[in-house]
C-alpha positions in Angstrom: 66.8 0.9 35.9 66.6 -0.1 32.1 69.5 -1.3 30.4 70.7 -0.9 27.0 71.3 -3.9 24.7 75.0 -4.6 24.5 75.3 -7.0 21.5 73.4 -5.7 18.4 73.6 -7.7 15.3 74.9 -5.3 12.5 75.8 -8.1 10.1 73.1 -7.0 8.0 73.7 -3.2 8.2 75.1 -2.1 4.9 76.4 1.4 5.4 79.5 3.4 5.6 80.5 4.9 9.1 83.0 7.5 9.6 84.7 7.6 13.0 87.3 10.0 14.4 89.8 10.1 17.1 92.1 7.2 16.0 95.2 8.1 18.1 96.5 5.3 20.6 99.3 5.3 22.9 99.7 6.4 26.7 96.7 8.8 26.3 94.5 7.1 23.5 91.4 8.8 22.2 88.4 6.6 21.8 88.0 5.9 18.3 89.9 2.8 18.1 87.8 1.3 20.8 84.5 2.6 19.0 85.6 0.7 15.8 86.4 -2.4 17.0 83.2 -2.6 19.0 81.3 -2.1 15.7 83.6 -4.8 14.1 82.8 -7.2 16.9 79.1 -6.9 16.7 79.5 -8.2 13.0 79.3 -5.1 11.1 79.7 -5.7 7.4 80.0 -2.3 6.0 82.4 -0.2 5.6 84.6 2.2 8.0 86.4 5.2 7.2 88.6 7.0 9.5 88.5 10.9 10.1 92.1 12.2 11.4 93.7 15.7 12.3 97.2 14.3 12.0 98.8 11.6 9.9 100.6 10.1 12.8 97.3 9.2 14.7 98.4 5.6 15.2 95.2 3.9 14.7 95.1 4.3 10.9 98.0 2.1 10.9 96.5 -1.1 12.7 95.8 -3.9 10.3 92.0 -4.2 9.5 90.9 -1.5 11.6 89.5 0.9 8.6 88.7 1.0 5.1 89.9 4.2 4.0 91.3 7.5 6.0 90.9 11.0 5.2 92.3 14.1 7.1 90.4 17.0 8.6 91.0 20.6 9.4 91.5 21.0 13.1 88.2 22.3 14.6 89.8 25.5 15.4 89.9 26.3 11.5 86.3 26.9 11.9 83.1 25.7 10.4 83.5 26.7 6.8 86.7 24.8 6.4 85.2 21.9 8.6 82.3 21.3 6.2 84.4 21.9 2.9 86.4 19.2 4.0 83.3 17.0 4.5 81.8 17.7 1.1 85.2 17.0 -0.5 85.3 13.7 1.4 81.8 12.5 0.3 82.7 13.6 -3.3 85.1 10.4 -3.0 83.5 8.4 -0.6 79.8 8.0 0.4 79.4 8.5 4.3 76.0 7.3 6.0 76.6 8.0 9.5 79.5 10.1 11.5 80.7 9.3 15.1 82.7 11.9 16.2 84.4 11.0 19.4 86.3 14.1 20.4 84.7 16.6 22.5 86.5 19.7 20.9 84.8 18.6 17.4 81.6 17.6 18.8 80.2 21.4 18.8 81.1 21.7 15.0 78.9 18.5 14.1 75.9 19.6 16.5 76.0 22.8 14.5 76.5 21.7 10.9 73.9 18.6 11.6 71.3 20.3 9.0 73.7 20.6 6.1 75.5 17.3 6.9 71.8 15.6 6.7 71.2 17.4 3.5 74.1 15.3 2.3 72.6 12.1 3.9 74.8 11.9 6.7 73.4 11.0 10.0 74.6 11.5 13.7 73.6 10.6 17.4 74.6 14.0 19.1 72.7 16.0 22.0 71.6 19.5 21.5 74.0 22.3 21.7 72.5 23.8 25.1 72.9 20.0 26.6 76.3 19.7 25.0 77.5 23.1 26.4 76.3 22.2 30.0 79.3 19.8 30.5 81.9 22.5 29.5 85.0 22.3 31.4 85.3 26.2 31.8 81.7 26.3 33.5 82.8 23.4 36.2 83.9 26.0 38.7 81.1 27.7 38.9 78.2 25.0 38.1 79.4 22.3 41.0 80.3 24.4 43.9 76.6 26.0 44.7 75.7 22.1 44.4 77.9 21.3 47.3 80.3 19.4 45.2 84.1 20.8 45.4 86.3 21.7 42.3 90.0 22.4 42.1 90.9 26.3 42.2 90.5 26.8 38.5 91.5 29.9 36.3 90.7 30.6 32.4 93.3 32.4 30.7 93.8 33.5 27.0 97.4 34.8 27.0 100.9 33.1 27.5 101.8 35.9 29.9 99.1 34.6 32.3 101.2 31.5 32.5 104.3 33.4 33.6 102.5 35.4 35.9 101.2 32.2 37.8 104.8 30.9 38.3 104.3 30.6 41.9 101.5 28.0 41.8 103.5 25.3 39.8 103.0 22.4 39.6 99.3 22.6 38.3 97.2 21.2 35.4 97.1 22.7 32.2 93.8 21.7 30.0 91.9 22.3 27.0 88.3 23.6 26.8 87.1 20.1 25.6 90.2 17.9 25.3 93.6 17.1 26.7 95.2 17.7 30.1 98.9 17.8 31.1 100.6 18.4 34.2 103.1 21.3 34.2 105.7 21.3 36.6 107.3 24.8 35.7 106.5 28.1 33.5 108.5 26.2 30.6 106.3 23.3 30.7 103.3 25.3 31.1 104.1 27.6 27.9 104.5 24.4 25.8 101.3 22.8 26.9 99.5 26.2 26.3 100.8 26.4 22.7 100.1 22.9 22.0 96.8 23.1 23.3 96.0 26.3 21.5 97.2 25.0 18.3 95.0 22.4 18.2 91.9 23.2 20.2 91.8 27.0 20.5 91.2 29.3 23.6 90.5 29.6 26.3 92.9 27.2 28.5 92.2 26.1 32.0 94.6 26.3 34.7 94.0 24.2 37.4 95.2 23.6 41.0 96.8 20.0 41.2 95.2 18.0 43.7 96.6 14.5 44.6 94.8 11.6 44.8 92.9 8.7 43.2 91.2 9.5 39.8 87.9 8.0 38.7 86.2 8.4 35.4 82.6 8.3 35.2 80.7 7.3 31.9 77.1 7.9 31.8 74.8 6.7 28.5 71.6 8.8 29.1 67.9 8.1 27.7 64.9 10.4 27.3 64.6 10.8 30.9 67.3 9.0 33.1 70.8 7.3 32.8 70.4 4.0 31.6 74.1 2.8 32.0 76.6 3.8 34.3 80.4 2.9 34.8 83.1 4.4 37.2 86.3 3.1 36.4 89.2 3.7 38.7 92.6 5.5 37.3 95.0 2.8 38.0 96.6 3.2 34.6 96.0 6.0 32.1 95.2 3.5 29.3 93.1 1.2 31.2 90.7 3.8 32.5 90.6 5.6 28.8 90.1 2.4 27.1 87.2 1.5 29.7 85.7 4.9 29.3 85.7 4.7 25.4 84.8 0.6 25.0 81.1 0.8 25.6 
């Protein structure tokens, strides 16, 4: 199998890179690790952070980013999203955007041509390819291929949490991002509204299956995977950090 270059020299690359997903803490987002990897490669250009919440703690880390701008949540739609990008580039040039959160990637894919008109580059899959890994499709995609998945239900109304009261504890998941263990209806409703407000519908209810957890990270080439890592979920911050580090 071919390997990817792990230590590129970015010292002569004079561009401005925008990176999203700067939340740290118990469930860190990938952005901070991505930026640190870029910095470690000797990058001498500017890095700006794009955040959805002023409390994303990564923006307060010393020497991480050169500037920070707040974005509307993806659920606000493409028009609001693009309008904000256009405002930002009127203040700060952006050459490359690296989106790190699943829920926002679909917007960047659909706005690729619009962003290119402003000189903003990205490196993203096609929409068809991206939608193949949508969590809402797991329950129908994997079983015919001989891969078992937990019992899964898609819901779009909070009342469906109440009608599922006999199934707790269960996992409450966003379509692209965030997953919480809910022990009762009250917790289920809280997580439903939290996820809906940030990432939209549908919400995924999934039977809780005890056991070891593994994350598989794959970097794909034109015809095959070129890099694979499967860290065990010993502690959530360790495995999420490893998954984002590459």
